[in-house]
N, C-alpha and C positions, 0 to 999 in steps of 0.2 A: 581890671578884673582878671582873675585867674580862670583858666578854662577848666571846667569840671571833667573828670574822666568819664569816658563812655561806659554806660551800664546797660547797653542793649543786649538782647537775647543772644546775639552771635558771639559775644565775648564771655558769656557765662560758661563755666565748666561745672558739670554735675559732680556729685560726690563719687558716683560709680565710675565716671570717666577718670577721676583721679586714681581710684583703686585699680582700674584696668591699666592705667599707665604705669603704676608701681609694679603691678604683677608682670607686665611686659618686660620690665628691666631685669627680672629674675629669670636667668636663662634656664636654671634647673627646673623651676616651676613650669616654664613654657615648654620645656622638653616633656615634662609629665603630661601637660595638656595635649600636646601633639600625639603622644602615645595613647592617651585615652580616646582621642578622636580616631586614631588608626584602629583601635580595638572595636569601636562602634561600627566603623566602615567594614571591618573584617566580619563582624557578627552579621551585619545586614547582607553582605555579599557571599556568605558561606555557600549557598546553593550554586553560585557561579563557579566555585572551586570544586566542591565535592557533591556530586549528585549523578545518579546513573540514568537520568532521563535526558534525552537529546533536545537541544534547542530547535533543530530542524530535522525532520524525518521524512525522507522521500523514497518511495518505492513505486512499483508499477501501479499500485492502487491510488497514488496521489500524495500530496503534501499534508503534513500535520506538524503541530508544534507542542509536543507532549510536555515540555519543560514547564510551561506556564500553567497548565492544568495541574501538574504534579505539586506545585507550590501550595495548593489548598486541598490536596488529597489527604484526608484524615487517616487513611491507612498507611500513608508514608510519613506524614507529620501529625502525630496525634497530640503533641504537646501544644498548648495554646501559646506558649512563648515563641515557638517556631512560626506559628501562624502570624503572630504580631510582627516579627521581623521580616517574614516573607511579604507581608503587606507593605512594609517600608521599602522593600526592594522594588515593588511595583509602583509605589507612590512617589518615591524619591526623584526619579528622572523628571516628571512634570513639575514637581515641587521646585527642583533646582532651576528648571527652564523659566518658570514664572518669576522666580526671584532674580535671576540674571537679567531678564527683560526689564524688570523694574529698576535694577541697578544701572543698566545701560541708558534707559530713558530718564534717569534722574528722579525716580519715585521718592517721595518724602519718607522720612523715618516712620511716621504713623501709617502711611499706606503700606509699607513693607511689613510692618508688624501686623497689620490687619490681614494681609495675605497669608503670612506665616501661621497666624492663629487659626484662620479658616482652613488651611490645609491640615493642620494638626487635628482640628476638630473633625474634618472629613475622614482622616485616617482612623481616628478613634471610633467613629460611627461605623465605618466599614468593618473594623475589628469586632465590634459588638454584633454586627449582622452575620458575620462569617462564623464566629466561634460556637454559638449554641448548636447542638444537634437537633433541637426542636424548640418551637415556641408554644409551650403547652402541648395540646394534642396534635398540633400541626408540625410536620417534619420540615426542617429547614432545607430548602433546595440549594442554598449556597454551601451547605456542609457536605462536601463531596466525599464519596467513598467508592473509588474506582479500583478495579483490580490492578495490581502493580505488574508491569511487564518488564522483563529483563531484556532491554533493547540491545545490549551488547551480545547476548546469546542469540537473539533474534537476527541481528545483523550477520553474525557468523553463519547461521543456518541458511539465510537467504543467499548469501554469497556462495556458500558451498553448493546450493542448488542452481547456481548460475543466474540468479536474478540480480539486477543492478540495484544498489542501495546507496543513497547519499544521506549522511548523518553528521551533524555537528554536535559534539558532546561537550560538557564542562571539562575542566582541566583534569579531574580525577574521577574515576567511575564509582567510588564507594560512598554510600550513605553511612551515617553513624550507626544505623540499626542493622545493616547488612551483616549477616553471620556467614561464616565459612568453616565447617568442621574440619576441613583439610588443613586450614591455615591457622590453627590455634597456637597461641604463644610463640609467634615467629619474630625473630629480631628484625630491625630495620632493613629495608631492601628497596630496590627501585620501584616495586609495586606498592609496598607499604612503607612510607617514609619514616614513620615512627614505630613500626612493627604492628603486631596484632595482640589482642588480649585472649583470655581463656576461651571465649566464645567465637574467636576468629574475626572479631570486629576491628576495623581499621582504627588505630589509635589516633592518627593525625585527624581523621574526620571527627572523632569524638572530642578531640581537643578543640577543633575549630568550632563545632556547634556548642561545645561547653562554654565558649566565650559568651554566647547569648544568655546562658543560665546565670553565669556569674554576674554579668552586668545588670541583668534584670533583677536578680536578688538584691544587689547593692542598692540600686536606685529605688525600687518599690518599697523594700523593707525600711530604708531610711526615710522615705517620704511618709510612710505610715507613722513611724515613731516621732518624726519631727512635727507632724501635724498634731498628734496627741500632746506632745510636750509643749508646743507653742501655745495651744489653747489653754491647757491647765496652768502652765506657768504664767500666762498673761492674766488669767482670772485671779490667781493667787496673789500676784504682785500688785495688781491694780486695786482690787477691793480690800485686801487684807482681812483682818478680823477672823470670823469663824470660817470664811471661805479659804483663807490662807492656812488656817489651822488644819482643816480637814484634808486639803490637798497636800500639805506638807507631811501629815501623818501617813497618807497613802504612799507618798514618795519614800518615806522612811521604811515602811513595811516592804515595799518592792525591793529596796536596796538591801534589806536583810537577807534576801534569798540570793545565793550565787547564780548569776544570770545564766551561765551556760548550763548548769544542772537543771534550772527551771525550764530552759528551752528543751533539754533532753526529755524531761518528764512530760511536757506538753506534746512533744512530737511522738513519744511512745504511746500516748493515749489515743492517737488517731490511727485507725486500722488501715485505711487506704489513703496514704499521704500523697499529695501532689506538690508541685513547686509553689503553688499559691498558699498552701497550708504553711510551708516553711517561711514564706515571706511574712504572713500574718503573725506567726509565732514570734519571729525575730522582732517584728514591729511592735507588738503589744508588750514585750518584755524589756525594751531598751529605751523607753521614753524618759526615764527619770533624770538622766543627765541634762537633757534639753530643757525639761521643766524647771529644774533648779537654776539653770543659766538664765532662762527667760524671766523667771521670777525676780532674780537679782537685778536684771536690767530694768524691769518695770518698777521696782521699788525706788530706783534712782530717777527714772524719767518722769514718774508721775508727779514729782515735786518740782519739776522744772517749769519755767515760766510759760512755755508754749502749751503744755498740758493744762496748767491752771487757767490760762486764757481761754482755751477751747471749752473748758468746763463752765467758765463764767459766761461765755457766749450762748450757753444752752445747747451745745452740740450733744447729740445722744452719746451715751457712754460707749456703746459698741463701736461707734465711729471713732471716738477718741482712742479706744484700745487698739483697734485693727487698722484704722486709717491714719492715725497721727503718731502714736507711740511705737507700735510694732515696726514700721519701716525704719525707725531710728534705733531699734533694739535688736534688729535681725542679724546684724553683721557677725557677731560671735557664733550664732547658730549655723551660719554658712560654713564656717571653719569646722565646727563639730560635725556637720553633715558630711563634709568631704572625708574626714577621718572615719566617720561611721560607715561609709560605703566599703572601705577596705575591711573594717571589722565585720560587716555583714557577710562579705565574700568569704572570709576566714571561717565564720560560724557555719555557713552552708557547706563549705568543703569539709569541715570537721564532722557535721552530721552525716554527710554522704560517706565519709571515710569509716564512720562507725556503723554504717548500714541502716540508718534511720532517716535518710533523705528520701527524695523522690526516685524510686527504682527505675522509672521510665526515662528520666532525664540523663543526658550525657554529662554528668558532673565530673569535674576534675578530681574531687575527693574520692569518688567511686573508682576511678582509674588508678589513683594512688593506692587505694586499699587492695586492688587487684594485683598491683606490683608487689605489695608487701606479702600477700598470700603466696604468690608464685615465685618470689625472690628473683624478679627479673628487673635489671637495671633500667631498661628503656621504659618500663611501665612506671618507674618511680621518678626518673629525672624529668620527663616531659611534663606531667601535671605539677610536680614540685616546683619546677622553674616557672611555669605559667602562673601559679598562685603567688609565688614570690614577686614576679614582675608586676602583676596587676596591683597587688597590695602596695608595692613600693611606689608606683607612679601616682596612685591616689594619695599616698602619704606625702609625696613631694609637692603635689598641688596644694594639699592642705597646709603644709609649712609655708609655701609661697603666699597663699591667700591670707594666712594669719599675719605674716609680715606686712603685706600690702594694706591690711586693715588697721595696722597699728600706726597711729600718727607720729609716734616717737621715732619710728624707723624710716620715715619718708625723707627722701632727698630731692 
């Protein structure tokens, strides 16, 4: 008798493990992934680098910790994107500690995934509680609006008066909204590493906090249009008939309009634009490519044996569509989504460059437009290089993911 090969669970390798192994072999794609991770860390830790509020403030009156209260002061951070990333700055240390403890004690994969999901849900709940200014007629006590104190000037005043002061500040004192009429359009210096703009705002701080805007635009806008495209494409591809006809005609109508000019038109119709308006506009105008891709995958998979067997067993159609076929058809969508993040960042920068983005957000496109108007090289090179770098690393990851998902290129 010949021994049969072992087929226990420990020897099984999942499809995504194979894809991850292929992606890890691509050094250029891994470099892009590390760069994206670094950008997210930079976006989360921006207040640790640029903020004028001290971590510790000690005078004769006692100790205080203004930095932590300033993270949720809506007079200092009025943009919901900043509140979201500031929450991450607070939640991430216990998040990492819990995950590390599970890793040290040998927590199972399911247990780790449960903890991660719970922490992500807690972060989302905290964001929903902090963001609104009110819940109907009731004012939100978590939505803080405290007077902003210039602690650097206060420290100088107290020291001049002979009072002892102990303060620990972030690396740089300027927030992205701080203006200085005396320091308008100044070249790079020891105080302002990338110079200042027309309103005297520190360009380095605006570039740093602008990372939050670009990453949020890319992820949220792509999530919106991927969701729309996947749902419509799945329904068209699986059911066919009149459902396919109507959805395909809708796709063709949307494709007839130049997408960027459609985005410009919708953005111009909104009087008070916010960053979330820009996300939604990009999301609802860019789903056609994903819908056509998913439709083609469903047309192929619905005729395969596993889909026909599931139908014969009486499994509900919604479970066949989203539980059986979609996981097998989602791979090309991931590649499209990765490239889509780069495209969404470019669109948002273009809107801000043209002056129809969110005027309150520190967008790279707005800084680039300021450099064009003032003909100052430092206002052009800094945002131009940032846009080029972020778009390039997302495209590198997209290329690597496409190669990893292609079985013909596996080695």
